[in-house]
C-alpha positions in Angstrom: -63.2 -6.0 110.6 -62.4 -7.2 107.4 -58.9 -7.0 105.7 -60.5 -4.2 103.3 -62.5 -2.1 106.5 -58.7 -2.3 108.2 -57.3 -0.9 104.7 -59.9 1.9 105.1 -60.0 2.8 108.7 -56.3 3.4 107.9 -56.3 5.4 105.1 -58.8 7.5 107.6 -57.4 7.5 110.7 -53.7 8.8 108.6 -56.0 11.1 106.8 -57.5 13.0 110.3 -54.2 12.8 111.8 -52.5 14.8 109.4 -55.5 17.8 109.1 -54.8 17.9 112.6 -50.7 18.2 112.1 -51.0 20.8 109.8 -53.6 22.5 111.9 -52.0 22.7 114.9 -48.2 23.3 113.5 -49.3 26.6 111.8 -49.1 28.0 115.5 -46.0 26.9 115.7 -44.3 28.1 113.4 -46.4 31.6 113.5 -42.9 31.8 116.4 -40.4 32.0 113.7 -42.9 34.0 110.5 -43.4 36.9 113.4 -40.0 37.9 112.6 -39.3 36.2 108.6 -42.2 38.9 108.1 -41.3 41.5 109.9 -45.0 42.0 111.3 -46.9 41.9 114.0 -49.0 39.6 115.5 -52.2 41.3 115.0 -51.5 40.6 111.0 -50.7 37.4 111.8 -53.7 36.4 113.7 -55.8 38.2 110.4 -53.8 35.3 108.5 -54.4 32.5 110.3 -57.9 33.6 111.1 -58.7 32.9 106.9 -56.9 30.0 106.9 -59.3 28.3 110.1 -62.2 30.3 108.8 -62.2 28.5 105.7 -61.2 25.5 107.6 -64.6 25.3 109.4 -66.9 27.6 106.8 -66.1 24.9 104.1 -67.4 21.9 105.9 -71.1 22.9 104.9 -70.7 23.0 101.2 -68.1 19.4 101.9 -70.7 17.6 103.4 -73.2 18.4 100.2 -69.9 17.6 97.9 -68.9 14.4 100.0 -73.3 13.7 99.2 -72.8 14.1 95.8 -69.3 12.7 94.9 -68.6 10.8 97.6 -66.1 9.8 99.8 -63.1 8.9 98.8 -62.6 11.2 96.2 -63.0 13.9 98.3 -60.1 12.9 100.9 -58.1 12.6 98.0 -58.2 15.8 97.0 -57.8 16.7 100.7 -54.7 15.4 100.7 -53.5 16.8 97.2 -54.3 20.4 98.5 -53.1 20.0 101.9 -50.0 19.6 100.5 -49.5 21.8 97.5 -50.7 24.5 100.5 -48.0 23.6 102.8 -45.6 23.8 99.3 -46.9 27.1 98.8 -46.5 28.3 102.0 -42.5 27.2 101.8 -42.0 29.0 99.0 -44.3 31.7 100.1 -41.8 35.7 99.6 -44.5 38.1 101.6 -46.8 38.1 103.7 -49.7 38.4 101.7 -48.8 34.6 99.5 -48.5 33.5 102.9 -51.6 34.1 103.4 -52.9 33.2 100.7 -51.0 29.4 100.9 -53.0 29.2 104.6 -56.1 29.7 102.9 -56.1 27.3 100.7 -54.9 24.8 103.5 -58.0 26.0 105.2 -60.3 25.4 101.8 -59.0 22.2 100.8 -58.8 20.8 104.6 -62.3 21.8 104.9 -63.9 18.8 103.5 -61.9 15.9 105.3 -64.2 15.5 108.4 -67.7 15.5 106.3 -65.9 12.8 104.2 -63.7 11.1 106.8 -67.0 10.2 108.6 -69.4 9.5 105.5 -66.5 6.5 104.5 -66.8 5.5 108.1 -70.0 5.3 108.5 -71.4 3.7 105.3 -68.3 0.9 104.8 -67.7 -0.7 108.6 -69.6 -3.0 110.0 -67.8 -1.7 112.7 -68.9 1.7 113.7 -67.7 2.5 117.0 -64.4 0.7 116.5 -63.4 2.1 113.7 -64.8 5.9 114.8 -62.7 4.9 117.4 -59.2 4.5 115.5 -60.3 7.1 113.7 -60.3 9.4 116.9 -56.8 8.4 118.1 -55.3 8.8 114.8 -55.9 12.7 115.1 -55.3 12.6 118.6 -52.2 11.6 117.8 -51.5 14.4 114.9 -52.6 17.0 117.4 -50.1 16.1 120.0 -47.4 15.0 117.7 -47.5 17.2 114.3 -46.5 19.9 116.2 -43.7 18.5 118.1 -42.4 16.4 114.7 -42.5 20.8 113.4 -40.8 21.9 116.8 -37.7 19.6 116.4 -37.8 20.2 113.0 -37.3 23.3 113.6 -34.5 23.0 115.6 -32.1 21.8 112.9 -34.0 22.5 110.2 -34.8 26.3 107.8 -38.5 26.4 108.6 -38.8 26.9 104.5 -36.8 23.4 104.1 -39.6 22.0 107.3 -42.6 23.8 105.4 -42.1 21.5 102.3 -40.8 18.1 103.8 -44.8 18.5 105.8 -46.0 17.9 102.8 -44.1 14.7 102.2 -46.8 12.4 104.9 -49.8 13.8 103.0 -48.8 12.2 99.7 -47.8 9.2 100.7 -51.2 8.5 102.4 -52.8 10.0 99.3 -50.8 7.4 97.6 -51.8 5.0 100.2 -55.5 5.9 99.7 -55.6 5.5 95.7 -55.0 1.8 96.9 -57.6 1.3 99.0 -60.8 -0.3 97.5 -64.0 1.0 98.8 -66.0 -1.1 96.4 -65.6 -3.5 98.6 -66.2 -2.8 101.7 -69.5 -1.1 100.3 -70.7 -4.4 99.2 -70.1 -5.8 102.5 -71.3 -3.4 104.9 -74.6 -3.8 106.6 -76.6 -0.9 106.2 -78.5 0.0 109.3 -82.5 -0.5 109.4 -84.2 1.6 106.7 -81.3 2.5 105.3 -81.0 2.4 100.8 -78.3 2.2 98.4 -77.5 5.4 98.3 -77.0 5.7 102.3 -74.0 3.2 101.4 -75.5 0.0 101.5 -74.4 -2.9 99.2 -75.4 -0.9 96.3 -74.5 2.1 97.4 -71.9 4.3 95.2 -68.0 2.8 94.8 -67.1 6.4 96.3 -68.1 6.0 99.4 -71.2 7.1 100.0 -72.4 9.4 96.9 -76.1 9.3 96.5 -76.5 12.6 94.0 -80.0 13.6 95.7 -79.0 17.1 97.7 -80.6 19.9 96.6 -80.8 23.4 98.3 -84.9 22.5 98.8 -83.9 19.2 101.1 -81.0 21.0 102.3 -83.2 24.3 103.6 -85.9 21.7 104.6 -84.0 20.1 107.2 -82.2 23.3 108.4 -86.0 24.6 109.1 -86.3 21.4 111.3 -83.3 21.8 112.8 -84.0 25.6 114.0 -87.9 24.6 115.2 -86.2 22.2 118.3 -83.8 24.7 119.0 -80.9 23.8 117.4 -79.7 27.6 116.8 -78.9 28.0 121.0 -76.9 24.5 120.0 -75.4 26.4 117.3 -74.3 29.0 120.2 -72.5 26.8 122.1 -70.3 25.4 119.5 -69.5 29.1 118.5 -68.4 30.2 122.1 -66.4 26.8 122.0 -64.6 27.6 118.9 -63.9 30.8 120.1 -62.6 29.7 122.6 -60.5 27.1 121.5 -59.0 29.2 118.6 -57.9 32.2 121.1 -56.5 30.0 123.8 -54.3 27.9 121.2 -53.6 30.5 118.1 -50.6 32.2 120.2 -50.0 29.8 122.9 -45.9 28.7 122.1 -45.1 32.2 122.2 -47.3 32.6 125.7 -45.8 29.9 126.9 -42.6 30.5 125.8 -42.4 33.9 127.6 -43.6 33.2 130.6 -41.3 29.7 131.2 -38.2 32.0 130.2 -38.8 34.1 133.0 -39.2 31.3 135.4 -36.3 29.1 134.4 -33.2 29.4 132.2 -33.3 25.9 130.5 -29.8 24.7 129.0 -30.7 21.9 126.9 -29.5 23.4 124.0 -25.6 24.8 124.1 -25.9 28.3 123.7 -23.2 28.5 121.1 -25.1 25.6 119.1 -26.2 26.5 115.8 -30.1 25.2 116.7 -30.0 28.0 120.4 -32.1 30.0 118.1 -34.3 27.6 117.3 -35.0 26.2 120.5 -38.2 27.4 122.9 -39.4 24.9 124.8 -43.0 27.2 124.8 -43.4 25.4 121.7 -42.5 21.4 124.2 -45.0 22.7 126.9 -47.5 23.3 123.6 -46.9 19.8 122.8 -47.6 18.3 126.2 -51.0 20.3 126.3 -52.2 18.6 123.3 -51.0 15.9 124.4 -53.0 15.7 127.7 -55.8 16.8 125.7 -55.8 12.5 124.4 -57.0 12.5 128.6 -59.0 15.0 127.7 -61.2 13.3 125.0 -61.4 10.3 127.1 -62.9 11.9 130.2 -65.5 13.6 127.8 -67.0 10.3 126.7 -67.5 8.8 130.1 -68.6 12.1 131.1 -71.4 12.0 128.0 -72.4 8.0 128.7 -73.0 9.0 132.4 -75.0 12.5 132.6 -77.1 14.9 129.9 -74.3 16.5 128.1 -75.4 19.9 127.7 -75.2 19.4 131.8 -70.9 18.2 131.7 -70.5 20.5 129.1 -72.1 24.2 131.7 -70.0 22.5 134.8 -66.8 22.3 132.4 -67.5 25.6 130.6 -67.1 27.5 134.0 -64.0 25.2 134.8 -62.3 26.2 131.4 -63.3 30.1 132.7 -61.9 29.8 136.3 -58.5 28.3 134.8 -58.6 31.3 132.3 -58.7 33.6 135.2 -56.3 32.0 137.1 -53.8 31.6 134.0 -51.6 34.6 134.8 -51.6 34.1 138.8 -50.3 30.8 138.2 -47.7 32.0 136.4 -45.5 33.3 139.6 -44.0 29.9 139.6 -42.8 27.1 137.2 -44.5 24.7 138.9 -48.1 26.7 139.6 -47.9 27.7 136.0 -47.3 24.2 134.2 -49.9 22.7 136.4 -52.9 25.3 135.0 -51.2 25.1 131.3 -51.7 21.4 131.4 -55.6 21.6 133.1 -57.0 23.8 130.9 -55.6 21.0 127.9 -57.5 18.6 129.5 -60.2 20.6 130.0 -60.4 22.0 126.1 -60.2 18.8 124.8 -63.0 17.2 127.1 -65.3 19.2 125.8 -65.1 18.0 121.7 -67.1 14.4 123.3 -69.3 16.6 124.9 -70.5 19.1 122.5 -71.0 16.3 119.5 -72.6 14.6 122.8 -74.7 17.3 123.0 -75.1 18.1 118.6 -76.8 14.0 118.0 -79.0 14.7 121.0 -80.5 18.1 119.5 -81.2 17.0 116.0 -83.4 14.5 114.1 -81.8 11.6 112.5 -82.6 12.7 109.6 -80.9 15.4 109.9 -78.0 14.6 111.3 -75.5 15.4 109.2 -76.2 18.6 108.2 -76.3 19.8 112.1 -72.9 18.4 112.2 -72.0 20.8 109.1 -73.0 23.7 111.0 -71.6 22.5 113.7 -68.4 22.7 112.1 -68.9 26.0 110.9 -69.6 27.5 113.8 -66.2 25.9 115.9 -63.9 26.4 112.9 -65.4 29.1 110.8 -66.6 31.5 112.9 -64.5 30.5 115.9 -61.4 31.1 113.7 -61.9 34.5 114.9 -60.8 33.8 117.8 -57.1 34.1 115.5 -57.7 37.7 114.6 -59.1 38.3 118.5 -56.1 37.0 120.1 -53.7 38.4 118.1 -55.3 42.2 118.5 -55.6 41.7 122.4 -51.7 40.7 122.2 -50.7 43.8 120.0 -52.8 46.4 122.0 -52.4 44.5 125.4 -51.6 41.9 126.8 -51.9 38.3 128.1 -53.5 39.2 131.0 -56.3 40.8 128.7 -56.6 38.3 126.1 -57.0 35.5 129.4 -59.5 37.7 130.5 -61.4 37.6 127.5 -61.1 34.3 127.1 -62.4 33.7 130.8 -65.6 35.9 129.3 -65.6 33.5 126.4 -65.9 30.2 128.4 -68.9 32.0 130.5 -70.9 32.8 127.2 -70.5 29.1 126.6 -71.9 28.0 130.2 -74.7 30.0 129.7 -75.4 28.8 125.9 -75.1 25.4 127.2 -77.7 26.1 130.5 -80.8 27.8 127.6 -79.6 24.5 125.2 -80.7 22.8 128.5 -83.9 24.7 129.2 -84.9 25.8 126.1 -83.5 23.0 123.1 -85.6 20.4 122.1 -83.8 17.2 122.9 -84.6 14.5 120.0 -82.3 11.4 120.7 
């Protein structure tokens, strides 16, 4: 990669990391918001569902906006919107205002994935390497963002922490303004048959804007997808998204409750002003997200060796079994930590296998749209998992929550089986 391409990779990887920093810091903040706003897990589940739902549903129109206006302006708007939303969170006086601020985060963050992936795919010759670094940026955000949030909450009020979290987005946006997309686009070699509108040498300086998308073209590509059985793939990604959100949203609280009954951690002096903010569950939560890096690597290796939909059939069965083992594993610290970390690895192994399945069962001319629908399923409909988890924890308890998770994973395994048997492989 030349210098211009490296700057684009750095810009997108940093942006990707911040999207997931904010996304997975929200569950950490929930542990504070329950008391701050004197509310229930069910009510906060609705708040989070609103933000996460817009994060997913907005991906499809976000992809259309990218085709119309280009990637770089959309990424900059995303960063500005996320920074502004977390400033609004820090000032929220009531739960409804907090809900609006979280919703703004979800709406502005939703455009990132279609914009970032489009920019990389049209401006960097070594596409695989670029996407690899982009994924590393996301993984760092997934693991280090919640860790930074948890550590900051030890020393500072949550309002100051959320305001501080807005600063990295401002910094990356300022860097992004200096990134010259024109140079990279003019030097990148388009794929065979690619036109200037596809981001070739004469592509738009904003990062691949073509201005040629219409409702008619979207409808035509959608019919092509449906004809090949893509609805079965969509069903799978929706179940995987439900599992993801249902499992992760209130996980810090769940882990903290269990750890509190198993071991008395005296890492912070009880007389320390930080004692009230120390929650060991937050750090186990970070560990669960961190081992997910190995899961993503594992999923990629599996996808290279077996049909990805077959790998998903087995993996969703494993996730179902691990969900059923979670409550029995709370008997000892060793089994509890082992099952928690195993869930982290298995959960993130799904991602590369799922993406490979989407690519295999969608034609190249509708590939972008297929990933738009995929994010609607995973992050949009999947966001209902936050409300589902909050409601179950409020009306029942953790045991019932993990039984529901086992059922969702089992339905995912069934849908992956249906993809293998009834959908038409395109790639």
